[in-house]
C-alpha positions as CSV (number, residue, x, y, z in Angstrom):
1,M,0.1,24.5,-8.0
2,S,-1.2,21.3,-9.6
3,E,-3.4,18.9,-7.8
4,R,-1.6,15.9,-6.2
5,T,-2.3,12.3,-7.3
6,R,-4.7,10.7,-4.8
7,I,-3.6,7.1,-4.1
8,L,-5.1,4.5,-1.8
9,F,-2.7,1.7,-0.7
10,L,-4.9,-1.3,0.1
11,C,-3.9,-4.5,1.9
12,T,-5.7,-7.2,3.9
13,G,-5.4,-5.7,7.4
14,N,-3.9,-2.3,7.0
15,S,-1.3,-3.2,9.6
16,C,1.9,-3.6,7.6
17,R,2.5,-3.1,3.9
18,S,-0.1,-0.5,3.2
19,Q,1.0,1.5,6.3
20,M,4.6,1.4,5.0
21,A,3.5,2.6,1.6
22,E,1.4,5.5,3.1
23,G,4.4,6.4,5.3
24,W,6.9,6.4,2.4
25,A,4.5,8.4,0.1
26,K,4.1,11.0,2.8
27,H,7.8,11.1,3.5
28,L,9.1,11.0,-0.1
29,K,6.3,12.3,-2.3
30,A,4.1,14.7,-0.3
31,D,4.3,17.3,-3.0
32,L,3.1,14.9,-5.7
33,I,0.9,12.3,-3.9
34,E,-2.0,12.5,-1.5
35,P,-1.6,9.0,0.1
36,Y,-4.1,7.0,2.1
37,S,-4.0,3.4,3.3
38,A,-6.7,1.0,4.3
39,G,-7.4,-2.7,4.7
40,V,-10.2,-5.0,3.7
41,I,-10.4,-5.4,7.5
42,A,-8.5,-3.5,10.2
43,H,-6.0,-5.6,12.1
44,G,-4.4,-2.8,14.2
45,M,-0.9,-1.4,13.8
46,N,2.1,-3.8,13.7
47,D,4.8,-2.7,16.2
48,Y,7.6,-4.1,14.0
49,V,6.4,-1.9,11.1
50,I,6.5,1.2,13.2
51,R,10.0,0.2,14.4
52,V,11.5,-0.5,11.0
53,M,10.0,2.6,9.5
54,R,11.4,4.7,12.3
55,E,14.8,3.1,11.6
56,A,14.6,4.5,8.1
57,G,13.7,7.9,9.4
58,V,9.9,7.8,8.8
59,D,7.6,8.1,11.8
60,I,4.2,6.4,11.2
61,S,3.2,6.1,14.8
62,A,0.3,8.6,14.3
63,Q,-1.1,6.4,11.5
64,Y,-3.8,3.9,12.4
65,S,-5.3,0.7,11.0
66,K,-8.6,1.3,9.2
67,T,-11.0,0.0,6.5
68,V,-12.0,1.8,3.3
69,D,-15.3,2.7,5.0
70,E,-13.4,4.8,7.5
71,L,-11.5,6.9,5.0
72,P,-12.4,10.6,4.7
73,V,-12.4,10.4,0.9
74,K,-13.5,7.6,-1.5
75,D,-12.5,9.0,-4.9
76,F,-9.0,8.0,-5.8
77,D,-6.9,8.4,-8.9
78,F,-5.3,5.0,-8.2
79,V,-6.0,2.1,-5.8
80,V,-2.8,0.1,-5.3
81,T,-3.4,-3.4,-3.9
82,L,-0.3,-4.7,-2.1
83,C,-1.3,-8.3,-1.6
84,D,-3.3,-10.9,-3.6
85,H,-6.0,-11.1,-0.9
86,A,-6.7,-7.4,-1.2
87,A,-6.6,-7.5,-5.0
88,Q,-9.2,-10.3,-5.0
89,N,-11.4,-8.6,-2.4
90,C,-11.0,-5.0,-3.3
91,P,-14.2,-3.1,-2.6
92,V,-15.7,-1.2,-5.5
93,L,-15.2,2.5,-5.0
94,P,-16.9,5.4,-6.7
95,G,-14.9,7.6,-9.0
96,R,-12.4,7.2,-11.8
97,G,-9.8,5.2,-9.9
98,V,-7.6,2.7,-11.7
99,K,-6.7,-0.4,-9.8
100,V,-3.0,-1.3,-9.7
101,H,-1.8,-4.6,-8.3
102,M,1.7,-4.5,-6.8
103,P,2.1,-7.5,-4.4
104,F,4.8,-7.6,-1.8
105,D,5.6,-10.4,0.6
106,D,3.9,-10.5,4.0
107,P,6.5,-9.8,6.7
108,P,4.4,-11.2,9.6
109,S,4.1,-14.5,7.8
110,L,7.8,-14.6,7.0
111,A,8.7,-13.7,10.5
112,L,6.7,-16.6,12.1
113,S,9.7,-18.9,12.3
114,A,12.1,-16.3,13.8
115,S,13.4,-17.1,17.2
116,T,14.5,-13.5,18.1
117,D,13.2,-10.0,17.5
118,E,16.3,-9.3,15.3
119,E,15.5,-12.3,13.1
120,A,11.8,-11.3,12.9
121,L,12.8,-7.8,11.7
122,V,14.7,-9.1,8.7
123,P,11.7,-9.6,6.4
124,Y,10.1,-6.3,7.6
125,R,13.3,-4.4,6.6
126,R,13.4,-6.1,3.2
127,V,9.8,-5.4,2.4
128,R,10.1,-1.8,3.8
129,D,13.0,-1.2,1.3
130,E,11.2,-2.8,-1.6
131,I,8.1,-0.6,-0.9
132,R,10.3,2.4,-0.8
133,R,11.8,1.6,-4.2
134,F,8.2,1.3,-5.6
135,I,7.1,4.6,-4.0
136,E,10.1,6.3,-5.5
137,T,8.6,5.5,-9.0
138,L,5.3,7.2,-8.2
139,P,3.3,8.9,-9.5
140,Q,5.1,8.9,-12.8
141,A,4.9,5.1,-13.2
142,L,1.1,5.2,-12.6
143,T,0.5,8.1,-15.1
144,G,2.5,6.6,-18.0
145,K,5.5,8.9,-17.6
146,A,7.7,5.9,-16.6
147,A,7.6,2.2,-17.2
148,P,5.3,0.7,-14.5
149,P,6.8,-2.2,-12.5
150,F,3.4,-3.6,-11.9
151,I,0.0,-4.7,-13.4
152,L,-2.5,-1.9,-14.4
153,R,-6.2,-2.8,-14.2
154,P,-9.3,-1.1,-15.6
155,P,-11.2,1.5,-13.6
156,L,-12.7,0.2,-10.3
157,R,-16.3,1.2,-11.3
158,S,-16.5,-1.6,-13.8
159,E,-14.5,-4.2,-12.1
160,G,-15.5,-6.9,-9.6
161,P,-13.2,-9.3,-7.8
162,R,-10.5,-10.7,-10.1
163,R,-8.6,-13.9,-9.8
164,R,-4.8,-13.8,-10.1
165,N,-4.8,-15.9,-13.3
166,E,-7.2,-13.6,-15.2
167,S,-5.6,-11.1,-17.6
């Protein structure tokens, strides 16, 4: 059996998008991907995220919000940043990991103006489904066996913070 691709999904607070990505990767690609998620800081789990993932048949209630320092491993094949803040503040990690930036909208921000729980869930469901479609392309899209729908960056060892407008 070949070794699975080790991927870290990184977001600002590890409460929403990165948790969805880890959950989808475990659910859809457990045979190919060893997924982890973390945040630049830990915000705690978002109840709406647990709810919409459960609606899709994925139980992430055992996952928890954490920072990179709390992860059991630090050597990843890929570090996928899911928001601009995480991309700009991504910690430098040891190893050969390639940084990949694939930003998704922030459901909590989009849900701020909702007047009901049902309205608030709309952006969570949309982003959940967008992240699922992204995860379905992995790891082939990261390893060059499929066209990547995102921006590949050089290995993390040699890269400091990067502004969005840099190439």
